Each structure stands twice: as structure tokens, then as C-alpha cells.
N, C-alpha and C positions, 0 to 999 in steps of 0.2 A: 504493500500500500504506500509505504514511504517512497519507494522508487517511482511509482506511478505519479505521485504528487510532484516529485522532483522533475520528472519529464514534462508535466503540465506547466510548471513554473518556467522551465527552460524554453518551452515553445512560446509561451506568452512573452518572455523577455526578447526572444529572437524577432517576433512579429513587431513588437514595440520599437525595437532598434531599427528595423527595416523601414517602418513608417516614418520614424524620426529622420532617417537619412534621406528618404524620398522627399519629405517636406522641406528639409534644408536645401536639397538640390533644386527644388522648385523655386524656393525663395532666392537662391543665388543666380538663377538663370537671368542673363541680361535682357533688358527690355528691347523689343524690336525697334529699329530705327524708323521713325515716322516717314511715310511716303512723301516725296517732294511734291509741292503744288505746281512748281514751274519746272520746265525742262529746258536744258541747254543742249543744242545739237550743233556740231561743227558745220559751218557754212559749206555749201557745195563749192568746188573749185571755180575760181573766177577767171575772167579774161586777164591774162598776165601781161605786164608791161615791164619786162626785164631791163629795157634800155631807157626807161623814163628817168629824167633827171631834173632836179631843181638845182640849178648851177650857181645862182647868185641871189642876193636879197639886199635891197637898200630901202631905207625909210628916212625921208627928208621932207620937211614942211608938210607933214601929215599925209604923205603919199608913199605907198609901197610900190616897189617895182621888183618883180621876180623874173629871173632868167629861167625859162622852162624849155626843155628840148625833148623830142621823141614822145610827146604827149599833147593831145589836142583838147584844150579847154573848150567847153561848150558843146562837145560832141556827146551823143548817147553811147554809153558802153554797150558793146554788141550783145551781151548776154543779159541785159537789164530785164527783159520780159520773162526770163527763166527764173529769176531770183524770188519772185513772189513776195517782195517786201517793198517798202517805201522807196521811190525813185524820183529824182529831180528832173522835171521837164526841161530844165535849163542845161542839163548835161553835166559833163565832167567839170571838176572845179578844184579849187584850193581850199583846204581847211586851215584856217588861221586860229590858233589858240594862244591867248595871252593870260598867263598865270592860271587861275582856277576858274576862268570864265568859259561859258559854252562857246564852241567854235563859231566863227563867222565864215560862211560859204562865199567864195569869190570866184566868179566865172571868167575873169580876165586876169592877166598877169600884172596889170597896173590898176590901182584903186586907192581911194582915200580911206583913211582909218585913223581914229583918234586914240592915242595912248597917253595916259597921264604921265607926267614927269616922275622919274624915279627908276628903281631897278625892277626888272621883270624877267620872268622865264617865258620864252616864246617858242612855239612849235608851229611849223607850217609843213604841210605834206600834200601831195597830189591825191585826189579822191576820185573814185569812179562815180558815175552818175547816181548810183544807189548808195552813195556815201561810204563805201568801204575804202579804207586807206590802201594806197599802194605801198607795200612794206619793204621793198628793197631799199637799202639805206640811201642811195643817191636821190631817191624821190622825196626825201624829207629833210628838214633842217631844224635842229633844236639848238637854241642859243640863249645865253644869259646876256641881257642887254641893259644899257643905261640910257634913258630917254630924257631929253630936255628940249623944250620948245618944239615939240612934235618932230624931233629928229633923233636918230640913234647917235650917241656919242661913242661909248665903249661897247664892244660886242665880243663875246668869247664862247667857245664850245661849252656845253654843259658837261661836267666831269663825272659826277656820280650817277647812280641809277635813278631814273624817274619814270613815273607812270602818268600818262595823260588820258583823260576820258574823252571819247569822241561821240559815240551813239549808245543808247537812244537819246533823242533831244526833241523838245517842242511838243507838238500835238499830232497824233496819228488818227486818221478818220477812215472808217469803212473796214469791212472784213479783210480785204486784201492786205491792207497796211497794218492792221492790229492783230491778226492771227499769228503772224510770224514777225517779230520785231528783232532787228539786228543789234547785237551787242558788239561794239568795236572799240578798241583802245589802242594806244600807241606807247610802246616801251622804248626807253632810251638807256643805253649802257647797261642793259640787263637781259641776259639770255634765259628765257623761261625753261628751255630744255636743259640748262646747266644748273638748275636748282631753284631759281626764282619761281614764284607762283603769283597768281592774281586771285584774290578773294572777291567774288561778286556777291554782294548782299542785295537780294531782290525782295523788296518789301519785307525785310526781316529774315528771309530764308537764305542760308549760306550755300554758295557753290564755289568750288575751287577749280581753277583751270590752270593747266601747266603747258599749254601750247599757244603761241602767239598767232592767233587767227580769229576771224569773226565767228560769232555763234548766233543761231536762231534762238530766241526766247519764245516759248509758247506757254499759254495758260494764264497770262496776266489779266486782271479784271479791267473792265471799263472804268474810266475815271483816272484819278491821280495815282501814279506809281513812283516809287523811289528806288534808285540803285546807288549803292556805295561801292566803289572799287578801291581795293587796298593792295599795294605791292608787298609781298611777303618774301622773306629769305628762305634758304633751304631748310631751316629749322622751324619754319612757320611763324617767325617773329615779324612784326611790322618793320619794314625798312625805314630807317631814319633818313628820309628824303623830303625835299620841299614838296608841298601840295599833296602829301600822302597821309590819309586817304582823301578821296574826292567823291562828292555826292551830287547827284542830279535828280531833279523831279521832272516828270513828263506826263502827258495825258493821252489816254486812248478813248476815242469816241466812236459810237455807232453812227453810220451814215443814215440820216433821216430818210433818204430815198429807199435804202435797202430795208429799213424797218417797216415800210408800208406794205 
């Protein structure tokens, strides 16, 4: 009888331990990562301009003059209709970014532009008609400048890594332009393939990209949206660089005609 009682107690102890271990395992199981609301998909390959160059830049008396070769400003990029994203009817152009301001699109190589006196970071690059930057280095120019009386005094190359925000920008209207929105940025002195990364915070949702290329963003709601781009080093730390991070707000709107 004693042996029987002993085996009963032993079985009870074994079952209790097994249940306890199972409960502990269930409690220690990590929670599943929530599904992303927005998707980032690499852009389809674009018309290449390997010989496009931005050869020179002057700014005097409020007037810019860019030397551009092997690139036709004002022309439509041949694959614009295939991209299924916002496209400029005015054609290919220059994106001019001064400090942390949204870019100014310029469709000729000479134009007036007002820059306040003082030191600034300036980026100019050739853009396809659908606003994607031409990323071969001769097609862009990044400078640290000193301006006085609407003219550049001192100008030097930017030495450290920097990230410039380009798109999205402004207001997008209609299903064609709002369904797929292009994310495009410009990096200077930083190879993403060599360890740098860009964190794209879309309405509070974090995405990490490690390839310098544009991306389609899908799933964003109508109305105001916010994107913050941050340049990170190989260890995931925020790079100590001017204008890092950078935030933009933009709007998506339904086309009233499409809604009828």
C-alpha cells in the first residue's frame, strides 16, 4: 500500500512539473512582430543616364547658372508612363535643396532663387520627370556655401556623411498618384552597402533600408502623412551629421472626379 501511494505521489509530482515547465515556456515565448501597415518595395529599374553631368554651378545676384551636359531638361523621361507614380508634365529638371528645406524643381539651367545671407548646405542633382534622382555622382553637386548679398562667397565640398530628403513632397491627388508614392533620398559621402543605413519612419512605423535606390510606399491613408529619414551607422546609431534626421509632411487626396 505504501508503494502504491508513493507511485501516486511521484506521478502527481511529474505531471505538476510538466505543466509548470509548459506554462513557463508559454510565458517566455516572444510576442509576434506586428504586421506592417505600409510596404516599401524597391523601384523598378529606371531609364539610366550614365553620362549625365552637372559640371558647374554659380550663384550671383540671386541667379543660379548650372552647367549641364548629356541630359535634356524639360524632356519627359521615356519610361514615365510605366512608373505608375506622380510625374511632372514639365519634364526632367533640377532638384535644388538648401539646408533642410523641401527641394525646388527647376526646369532650366538658369533661374532666380533667393538664399538668405549666411552659411548653408546645398545639394543640386538632375531629376527624371517623375522626380527620381539620377544617382551617378557626376549628376549631382553637394556643397557647403557662404552667401552674402545673394551671391556665393566661399564654396567647398561637403566632407562628412549627409542625408538629404527628396520625395514625397507636397500634395498627391487621385488613385494613380496616391496608391504608389515614391520615397527618394540622396546620400553624400556614405555608402549604404558599406554599413550605413537609412531609417524611414512613416507615420510612426519604422522601416530600415540599406540600398540607395527609390522605393514605392503603399498603404498610406488619405490626408496628412509624415516621414522622418535618419542616417544610421553600421551599429544602428544616429550619424552625427548636419540636418540629420529630417522630417517632411505631405498630403494624399482622392480625386473628386474619381469619387463620383
